[in-house]
C-alpha positions in Angstrom: 0.0 0.0 0.0 2.9 2.4 0.9 4.4 1.9 -2.6 1.0 2.6 -4.3 0.7 5.8 -2.4 4.2 6.8 -3.3 3.6 6.0 -7.0 0.3 8.0 -6.9 2.1 10.9 -5.3 4.8 10.8 -7.9 2.3 11.0 -10.7 0.5 13.8 -9.0 3.8 15.6 -8.4 4.7 15.3 -12.1 1.4 16.8 -13.0 2.5 20.1 -11.4 5.8 20.4 -13.2 6.1 23.6 -15.2 5.0 23.4 -18.8 8.5 23.9 -20.0 9.4 20.5 -18.6 6.9 18.5 -20.5 8.7 18.4 -23.8 12.1 18.0 -25.4 15.0 16.4 -23.6 15.0 18.6 -20.6 17.1 16.9 -17.8 14.4 17.4 -15.0 11.8 15.8 -17.3 14.1 12.8 -18.1 14.9 12.3 -14.4 11.2 12.5 -13.5 10.2 9.9 -16.1 13.0 7.7 -15.0 11.9 7.9 -11.3 8.3 7.1 -12.3 9.4 4.0 -14.2 11.7 2.9 -11.3 8.8 3.3 -8.9 6.6 1.2 -11.1 9.2 -1.5 -11.0 9.0 -1.6 -7.2 5.2 -2.3 -7.2 5.5 -5.3 -9.5 3.8 -8.0 -7.5 5.9 -10.8 -9.0 9.1 -9.0 -8.0 11.1 -10.7 -5.3 12.4 -7.3 -4.1 12.4 -6.5 -0.4 13.1 -3.1 0.9 16.5 -4.2 1.9 17.4 -5.2 -1.6 19.4 -3.2 -4.1 17.4 -2.8 -7.3 19.8 -3.3 -10.2 18.9 -1.5 -13.4 20.7 -2.0 -16.7 20.7 0.8 -19.2 21.5 -0.5 -22.7 22.5 1.8 -25.5 23.9 1.6 -29.1 27.6 2.7 -29.0 27.6 3.2 -32.8 24.9 5.9 -32.6 26.0 9.3 -31.3 22.5 10.3 -30.1 22.2 7.0 -28.1 25.7 7.5 -26.7 24.8 11.0 -25.6 21.6 9.9 -23.9 23.5 7.2 -22.1 26.0 9.8 -20.9 23.1 12.0 -19.8 21.5 9.2 -17.9 24.8 8.5 -16.1 24.7 12.1 -14.8 21.3 11.8 -13.2 21.4 11.7 -9.4 18.3 9.6 -8.8 17.9 10.1 -5.1 19.2 13.7 -4.7 16.0 15.4 -5.7 13.3 13.4 -4.0 12.9 10.9 -1.2 10.1 9.0 -2.9 12.3 6.1 -3.7 14.1 6.0 -0.3 12.9 2.5 0.5 15.3 1.0 -2.1 18.8 1.5 -3.2 19.1 1.7 -6.9 22.2 0.9 -8.9 22.4 1.9 -12.6 24.7 -0.1 -14.8 25.2 1.5 -18.3 26.6 -0.7 -21.0 26.6 -1.1 -24.8 24.0 -3.6 -26.0 26.8 -6.1 -26.9 27.8 -6.5 -23.3 24.2 -7.0 -22.1 23.4 -9.7 -24.6 26.5 -11.8 -23.7 26.1 -11.9 -19.9 25.7 -15.5 -18.7 23.6 -14.8 -15.6 22.1 -11.3 -15.6 21.1 -10.0 -12.1 19.0 -7.1 -13.1 15.4 -6.2 -12.0 14.9 -3.9 -14.9 16.2 -2.9 -18.3 16.0 0.6 -19.8 16.5 0.7 -23.5 18.0 3.8 -25.1 17.1 3.9 -28.8 19.8 3.6 -31.4 20.1 3.1 -35.2 21.7 -0.4 -34.8 20.2 -1.5 -31.5 18.9 -5.1 -31.9 15.8 -4.4 -29.9 14.0 -7.7 -30.5 17.1 -9.7 -29.4 17.6 -7.6 -26.3 13.9 -7.9 -25.4 13.8 -11.7 -26.0 16.9 -12.1 -23.8 15.4 -9.9 -21.1 12.1 -11.8 -21.0 13.9 -15.1 -20.9 15.6 -13.9 -17.7 12.4 -12.2 -16.3 13.8 -8.7 -16.6 11.2 -5.9 -16.8 11.9 -3.7 -19.8 11.3 0.1 -19.9 12.1 3.1 -22.0 11.9 6.8 -21.7 10.8 6.8 -25.4 7.1 5.6 -25.7 7.6 4.7 -29.4 9.6 1.7 -28.2 6.4 0.1 -26.8 5.7 -0.9 -30.4 9.0 -2.9 -30.4 8.0 -4.9 -27.3 9.2 -2.7 -24.4 6.8 -3.3 -21.4 6.6 0.2 -19.9 7.2 3.9 -20.8 6.0 7.3 -19.8 4.4 9.8 -22.1 2.7 13.1 -21.7 -0.8 13.7 -22.7 -1.8 16.7 -24.8 -2.6 18.4 -21.5 1.0 17.9 -20.2 0.1 15.2 -17.6 2.4 12.2 -17.3 1.0 8.8 -18.0 2.6 5.4 -17.5 1.9 3.3 -20.6 2.1 -0.4 -20.4 2.3 -2.9 -23.2 0.3 -5.7 -21.6 1.7 -8.4 -23.9 5.2 -7.4 -23.0 4.3 -7.2 -19.3 3.0 -10.7 -19.4 6.1 -12.0 -21.2 8.4 -10.4 -18.6 6.5 -12.2 -15.8 5.6 -8.9 -14.1 2.2 -8.5 -12.4 0.5 -5.3 -11.3 -2.5 -5.1 -9.1 -5.8 -3.5 -10.2 -5.0 -0.3 -8.3 -1.9 0.2 -10.5 -3.7 -0.8 -13.7 -6.4 1.8 -13.0 -3.7 4.5 -13.1 -1.9 3.6 -16.3 -2.7 3.8 -20.0 -2.4 0.8 -22.2 -0.5 0.5 -25.5 -2.5 -1.1 -28.3 -0.7 -2.2 -31.4 -2.2 -0.9 -34.6 
């Protein structure tokens, strides 16, 4: 229940961000979206996380794409817990690696995977590998939902943040969210 209240509060808080933060690649917006996805990860009912656990997140990017490289560098700079105490129940570690390193790990120990788009990023292979190891996939870019990512955050035309879930991808990852969470999110539907 505590996690649900924190997630609801974070969504409410993001609704009151200044309009200038609801577009572009503004750093506070990126950080807010990342925090919202990480909070969603902690309310996964099939997660074996306890509040004493360290939540390990892998951020995968395309080293051959300058934009993907830059976003990975930008994500490295984010100080997740400096700005808010909403995630204080967990310790998060972010590992940032090129996709080639992620795909060739023998025993991944990650709770979540954040994909950074890139021209040569083999998204289908990465997602298949992640689901085989029950790793929840996320992206700061909602267009990646069409490629099989389980969760993202987008802003409505009114500037309000919305978690968007790809239910097929959520099921493949083994994640499960209660009805109270499912009432707060939007659902991705393939065209």
